N, C-alpha and C positions, 0 to 999 in steps of 0.2 A: 225538326227535332234538334234539341240542344244536347250537347255532350257534357259529361262530367268525369272527373278523375279524383281518386283519393290514393294515398301512397302509404308505404310502410317504413320509410326512412332508410331502406337498404337497397333501393332500386326497384322493388316490386310495386305493383299498383293494381287497382281495380278501376274499371271504366266501362261506361255504357252510355245510353241516351235517356232522356227524361221519359220516354215511353217504355223503357226496358227492352227495346229492340236493338240487338247488336247490328251495327251497320259497317263495322270494320273488322278485319282479321285481328286487330289489336284490342277489340273490346272483350272484356272478360271480368269475372269477379275475383279471380286470383291469377294474376300474372306474376310468377315468382322469380326472384333473382337467385339463381342457383349458385352463382359465383359473384356475390354482391360487389358492385351494383349491376353487374352484367350477367351474361348467359341466362337471359330471361326466357321463361317457358310459360305458355298458356296452360294452366292446370284446370281451372273451373271456368267454362264458358259462361254459364248462367245456371240459375235454378228456375225451373218451370213450376209454378204454383197453381194448384187447383183447390177449390173448396167444394165439398159435398154438403148440401143442405137438404135434410129429409130425403136422402137418397138421390137427389139430382145434382149432377156435377157441373160446376162453372169453372172454366179455364181463365186464369188471370194473366197468363203469359202472352207475349206478342213476339212472333217469329215470322220470318219470310222464308218460304221454301217452295220450290216448284211453281213459282208465280202466285202463290197464295199467301196472304198475310193473316195470321190468326188475330183475333180481335179482343184480346184481354184488356187492351187499353181502354175499351169502352166502359170498363168497371172502375177505371182510375178516377178518383176524385181530386187528387192533388199530388204534385211533386214539389219537393223543396230540398234545398241544400245550402246549409251554412258551413258547418264543419263536416257533416256526413250527409249522404243522400237519403231521403225518406220518401217512400211511395205510400200513398193511402188509397185503398180500394174499398168499394162498397158493393155488396151483393145482397139484394133484398134489404134487410135491416141489419146485416152483419158488416162490421167494419174490420178491415185487415190492414194493419200498418206494418210496413217493412223498412227496417233501418239497416244500412250496410256500413261496416267499419272494418278496418284492418288493424291487426295487433302490431303496434310499433316495434320495429326491430325483428319481426318474424314474418315468414311467408305463410301467414294465417289470415283468413277472412272470416268474419262472423256476421251472420244475418239474424237480426232479432225481429221476430214477428209478434205482434200483439193482436190477438183476435178478440173482438168484443162481440160476443154472440147474443142473440135474442132468444127466442123460444125454440129455435130449430135444433134438431139433432145434427151435429156438424162433424166434419172431418177435414183436416187440412192435409193436402198431399204435396210433398216436396220432392221434385225429381231433378237431381243434379245432372247436368250435361257436362261431361269432362273430356279432357284430352291430355296429352303430355308432349307438346311439340314446341319447337322454336317459335317465338312469338312473331317472327317475320314471315313465317311459312304458313302453309295451309295443308290440311290432311284430307286425302281422298281414299284412305284405306276402307276396304269393305269388311275388314275384320280387325278388331282391336285386340291385341294380345295382352291380357292381364288376368290376374286371379283375384278372387274376392275372399277376404277373411272376415267373417261376420260374427259379431257377438252382440246379439239383440239390437241395441240402438247405435252400435259402433261398427264401422266398416273400414277395412283397409284394402285399397286397390293396389296391387303390386304389379307394376309395369316392367319389372325385370331389372337386372343390374345396370344396364346401360341407361336407364331412366331413373326410376325411383318409385316411391310409395306415396299414395295420397290417402290421407285420413279424413273420413267423414263421420260426423257425430251429431245426433239430435237426441237429447236426453228424453227418455220415456217413449220414444217413437217405436213403431213396428216397421221393420224394414222388409220390403218385398224385392227379392233379387230378380234381375232380368239376365237372360243368357243371349249374348250376341245381339243385343238391342242397339241400333244405331240411329242417330238423327242424321238423315241424309240431306245433303245439299242446302245447308244453311246459307242464305244469300246475304251478301254484304253490299249494300247499295253504294257506299262511299268507295269501296275498292273497285266497283264497276266504273264509277266516274273517274277514278284515277288510272284506269286502263290496265288493271291487274285482274288476275283470276279472282272471281267474286263468289265462289261457292266452296264449301267444305263439309266433311262429315265429322261427327263427334260420337263418342261412346255414351250410352245411357245405361249405367250399371243397375239402377233400381229406383225405388220410390220409398221415401219415409212417410208413414201415415201416423197422424196424431189425432186422437179423439178429443172432441171439445163438447162439454156438457151444455145443455140448454142454460141460457142466462149466465154463462161463464165468461169471465174476462181472463184470458189465458195468454201467458208469454211462452213463446217457443223459440229456441235458439238453435240455429244451424251453424256448425263449424266445418270449415274445410282447410286443411293444412298439409304442407309437405311434411314428411316424416324425416327428422334428422336435425342437423346442426342449426339450420336457419328456419326450421318449421317447428311444429309441435307434435309430439307423439300422442298416441291415443290416451295414454294415462294422463298426460298433461292437459289435453283437451277436457277431460272429465273434471279437472280442478278449476277450469276457467269459467268465469261468469260473463256471459255476453253483455249484460247490462253494465257490468263493472268495466269491461273493456271500452265501451262507448263513453262512460263517465270519465275514465282515465284519459281518453283522447281529447275530450272537451277540456279537461283540466290542464292537459299539456299545452294546448293552444292558449288557453286563458292565462297561464303562467308566462308564456312568451309575451303576450300583450302587456301584462303588468311590468315585466322586466324591461320592455322596450322604452317605457317612459313616454310613449306617444300620446297617452291619454292622461292629461293633467287637468282634473276637474276644476282646479282653481283658475285656470286660464281659459277654460271653455266658456262660451257665451251662456247666458242664463236661459235663452229661448230653448225650450225642450226639443223642438223639431230640428234645429240646427245642431244642437249637441248630439242628439241621437244619430243624425246623419253622419257626423264625424266618427262617432263610436263604431257605427256600422262599417265605415270605410276602413278603419284601423283593423277591425276583426276580419274583414274580407281580405285585406292585404296580408295579414298574418297567415291565414289559411292558404292563400294562393302562393305566397313565397315559400312556406314550409314544404310544399310539395317537391321542391327542387333540391332540398338539402338532404344529402344521403351520406351514409357511412361506407367507407371503403376499408374492409377489414384487413386486406393485404398490407395496407400502409398504416392501419390504426389511426386514420385521419378522416375528416369529413371532406366531401367534395360537392360539386354542383351538377345536377343533371341539366342538360341544355334544354330539353323539351320532351313532352309526351305527345304521342306514344312511342316514337322510335329512336330518339336520340339518347346517347349516354353522356358522360361528362366531356365537355370541350373546353380547352384552355381559354380560347378567345372569348367564347360566350360567358364563361365563368367570370372573367376579369371585367367584362363590360357590365355584367349584372352584379358585380361585387358590392358596390355601394348600396344599390337599391335593395338587394336581398339581405345583406348582413349588417351594414354599418348603420343605416338609419333605424334599424330595430335593435341596435346595441348587442348583436350577437358576435361580440368581439372574440370570444374563445373559438367559435367556429370559423370566424374570419382568419384567425391565425392559422388554424389547421388547413384551411383552403390554400393559403399562401404556401404553407409547408408542402402540401401535396404537389403543387406545381414546381416549387423551387428544388425539391429533392429529386425530381425526375428530369430536371433541366440537363441537356446534353449538348456540348459544343455551342453553348450560348443560346440554344433553342428551348424555350418553354414548350412542353408537350401541347399539341393542339387538340389531342384527344387520346382515348384509350380504346383498345380493341374490345368489342362486345364479348368475345369468346375466351380469350386468354389474358386480357387485361394489359397487354404490353403497350407502351406509350407510342404515340404517333407524332411525328414532328413536321408535318407539312404546313408550316406557317412561318411567315416573316413578321406578323404583327403581334402574336401572343406574347412574345418576349418583351416587346416595347409597351404593350398594355399593362404588363406587370408593374412598371414604374409608376403609372398613373394610379393603379390600385394601391400600391405602397404609400404614395403621397396622400391619397384619401384616408388610408388607415391611420397615418400619422396625424392628419387634421382632426380626426374624430377622437383618437386615443392619446396622442402625444407619447406613444410607447416606442421611443427610440432605442431602448434596451433590447427589445425583441428584434427590431430591424438590424441592429448591430450584430447580435449574436447569431441570427439565423439567415439573414437575407443579404446584407450589405456586400459581403465577399462575393457571393454568386452574382449580384447585380454588377459588380465591377467586371467580372469575367464575361458577362453578357455583352457589355459595352466593348470590351477588348475583342471578343469574337466577332462582333459586327465590324469592327475596324480592320481586323486581320482577314476577315472573310470566312464564311462557312458554307458548306454545300451539303449538310445533313439532309437526307430525304429529298435531294434535288432542289433545295431552297435557293442555292446560288446567290447567297447574300454577299454583296460586295460594297465596300466603302470607296467612294470616288475621292481621291486625294486632291483633285483639282476643284471639285465643287462642294466637297464636304457633305454630299448627299449619299443616300443609300439606294442601291439598285438590288433587285431581287428577281428570282424566277427565270423561267424560260418560256418559249412558245408552247411547250407541252406540259408545263406545271402550273398549278394554281396554289398560291400560298397567301392570298389575301382572303377576306371574307366573301368576296364574290368568286366562289369556287366551283360553280356548276360546270359539269362536263357532259358532252354528248358524244358517245362512241369514243371516249378517251380524249376528246379534243376540247379544250377550254372554250366555253361560250363567250366569255369576256376576258380574253388574254390580257393580263395587266403586268406583264413582265417589263422590267425596266425601273424607272424612278416613279413610283406611285405616290400620289399626293398625300394620302393619310399615313403611309409608312414614314414619310419624311417629316410630317407634322409630329408624329409620335416619337421619331428619333430626336428631334429638337427638344420636345418635352422631356424625354428620358434624360437627356444631357443636363437640362436645367434642374430636374429633380435630383440627379446625382450631385450636381454642384451644391445644392442646398444641404443635402444630407452630409456630404463631405465636410462642409463648413461646420455643421453641428458637431461632427466628430473631430474637428480640428485637423482634418487631412487636407492641408492647404495646397499641397502640390496638386493633388487631384482636383481640388476646388478650382484652381486656375486653369488646369488642363481642360476640364469639362466646360468651363466658361468660354475658353478660346474656341473650342469645337462648336459650341452652341452659337456663338456670335457669327462665325463664318458660315455655319449651316443656314442661319436665318437670312443672312445677306444673299446667299446664293439662291435660297428658296424664293425669296421675293423677286429676284431678278429673272428666274427661269420659269416659275409656275404661273405667273399672272398672264391671263389671256385678255388683252385690252379690247379685242373685237367682241367677245361675248361677255365681258366684264365678270369673269369668273376665273377659277383656277383650272389648269389642265388636270384631267383625271390621272393620266400618266403623261410624262413629257412626250409630246408628239401626238397625243390623243385629246382632241378638244371637245369630246362629248360631255354634255352637262350631266354630272352624276353627283350624288350626295356626299361622296368621300371627302370633298373639299371642305365640308363643315368642320372636320377635325382641325383645320388650320385656325379655327376660332374657338373651339369648344374645350380644349384641354386646360389643365391648370396653368400651363405656360403656352399661350397661343403663339404660333410661329409668325402670324401676322399681327402687327400692332393694331389693337382694336380701336384706337382713336384715329386711325388713318382712313382716308377715302377708299383705299383698296379693300380693306376689311369690310367696310359698309357695303360696297358694291357686291362683294361676294355674298354677303348675307342677303341682300335684296334679290340677287339672282336665284339663290336657293329658295327663298320665300316664294317668289313669283313662278318659278319653273318646276319646283319639286314638292313643296309643302301641300298636303291635303289633310282631310279630316283625320285619317288614321296613321299618318306618319310622313315619311319622305319617300317619294318615288325613287327607284333605282336608276331611272333614266328619264330625261325630260321628254314630254310629248313633242312629237315632230322630229326627234332624232331618228336616224336610221335604225331599224330593228325594234322600235318601241312596241311594247305589248302591255295592254291595260288589264287583261284578264288571264288569270292563271288556270289553265284547263288543258284537257287533251291527254294524250298518251304520256308515259314517263319521259320520253325524249322531248316531246313538245313542251311539257311543263318545265323540264330542266332548261330548255332553250329560252324560256320566258322569266325564269327565276329572278334574274338581276337585270332585266331589260324593260323596266318600267313598273314592275310590281311594287307595292307599298310595304315598307317595313316599319312597324311601330317603334322599335328600339331606337331608331334614329331620331325620334322626337327628343330623347334625352340629350343627344349631342346638340340639336337645334336649341333646346332650352338653355344648355350651358353657354352656347355661343351668344345668345341674347343677353344673358346675365353678364358675360364678359364685356360685351359692347356697352352696356349700361354703366358698368364699373369704370370703364375707361373714358367715357364721354365727359368732356369738360364743359361743353355748352349746355346751359340749363334747359333751354327750350328743346334742343335735340334730345337731351336725356329724358325729358318728360314724354316726348313722343315715343321713345323706346320703352319707357315704363308702361305707357298705354298699350303698346304692342304686346308687351309681356302679359299684362292683365288680360287682354283679349285672348291671347294664346292659351292661358290657363283656363279661362272660361270655356273656350272651344274644346280643349282637351278633356275637361271635366264632363261637359255635356256628351261628347262622343263616347267616352269610355264608361260613363255611368250607364248609358244605354247598352253598350256592348256587354258589360258585366251582368246586366239584369235581363237582357232580351236577345243578346247576340248568340254566337255559335256555341260558346262554352260557358257553363254556369260557373261564375266566380273566377274566370281566368281569361287570358288574352292570347289570341292566336299568333303564330309566327309571322304570317303575312296576310295582306288583304288586297283584293282587286283594287285597281286605281280608278274605278268609276262606279256609278250606282249599280247595284245596291251595296257596294263596298263589302262583298262577301268575305268572311274569314276563311283562310285556306292554310295549307301546310300543316305543321304540328298544331294541335288544338290547344295546347298550353305551352308557352315558350318562356323560358327563364328571363331572358333580357327584355322581352316585351313587358312582362309583369314588373320587373325591377324598375325599368325606366318610367313607365307610365304611372305606377303607384308613387314613385319618388316625386314626380311632378305634382300629382294630386295631393299628396300629404304635405309637401312644402308649401303649395299654394294655400291650402286650408290653414296651416299654421301661420302663414303670413297674414291671412285675413284676421286671425285671432289676435295677432300682435298689434294690428292696426285698429 
């Protein structure tokens, strides 16, 4: 079964499988953001549909409970998803089409049914299965406490002051109320595989019944919404058109495609098949990337969700995904807001690594988010040339970040220190994790990387060079020379201390010679700390290629190293212990891609340059083939998973839609396609 997700732009989402069978606690047709983009609640688990034809009832739904799976999927003719998911069922000669869409900016979901009847006397039955619980949790209540306020085809479920009200509405329907009706023990297969509680109970408040005349082609619209600021009241629902909501969502995405400039028909090839393939790629990218862009009302700014179903916004993930999600599609206004979201919450030189799901307060357990900010700003300037925005809103804070790293900062236990002898940055302790390899088991880091980590110092060098360039642009010459001196000494020290001649790679942390992908940052940033025309840089790249690169990304540890794991499975503790011990991460393909382009740019020997260009061409082909398959036949319809196993069948794992995976893979695919058009 493949998964899908659609979102509402404020942190809420709807998600399920192509069979309509919920296999996760996170699957539901309305998961609402009650304090956008956080405090997410499962409101509507699903709607179970049945159709009566000449008095005989046919169930279209598929659920697993008590070891039994209902077989509504047998009536399914087709599932498709471009912008929204659409299920098509056929019973006898009756066609039932079901389209699901969220109202952008609201905790509201609409389901539009189109029933094409033949000669039968028919009735469509819609039974909402509801809850009102934390989306990370599960409910085992034997009694749900709510009251129903019914007004013909409109129903309000009041779960009390501590929760809220759910509005349900089906125009022209007859509503049959149930008392204390419960769906017992809905089974979630994926939660069982993840080692979690895999069953829960839901409330079943009633059923909407809609009569359909013989030979009638009828549209039926089901609404579910929270009542209040981020939802729609009953009166508002009455004024909404389900078809119009879907049309508006399609229009919203199509406008993004148009504004992006990614489709220029004058430059596209004449061959219809190739042209259509590229158009489809752009549309798929726009839908996939749009899912992660959300509004944070408390700051009146946009931010980036790291992944679905369980992540909120993370600074590190946001900044790595920044170019791929926002810049290549020319969403410059949102890009500025995202930078402001992070820079305004910077504290003691630390860019927030995340925000709490429940109260929204910033979390600062990161040594790399602050340094990644400099690369994001550099990319923003390359795309926009908007030095005025950087001067007014960012430059001063960026200076203070550098100063804090030099002076030292211990916010949230980061223990960031500048070594005056080596000009390198040290961070963390044995008990803290402030790099992206941050898994812990029983509070103990699985991959302790305290000390001088390779990517932190590659980012530190890059940050100094970025600040040198920006300072020169603003004619801040004292700072220009200061940053230049720091960068020069940092680079000299880095080359001397990080190169491991025995393995022809870079130490992951000084003193740790395990072969990991973090060394690719020494080649991949705007200002690589290794000279890309030198043998050392080429050796590092070859080692990463031979030891870590596979179809879906870079492994987090080379095969044969102590502790290597190729398959992400088992209990939560077992999975956490494998998370960065050999599992493959697609986002690292972006860093590998950047490194390869930097090597080509620096290569002076024409024969060697051509070999690198051939390598780049093959890399693009392999990436395109792999992820074209993944997007059409893999785990998630139209998106890319957080991680993949490092062996056949390369199963997608972790979050089923991850921002930096989507950003980096689509960036490669779109750049490669445009390069082909230019040639």
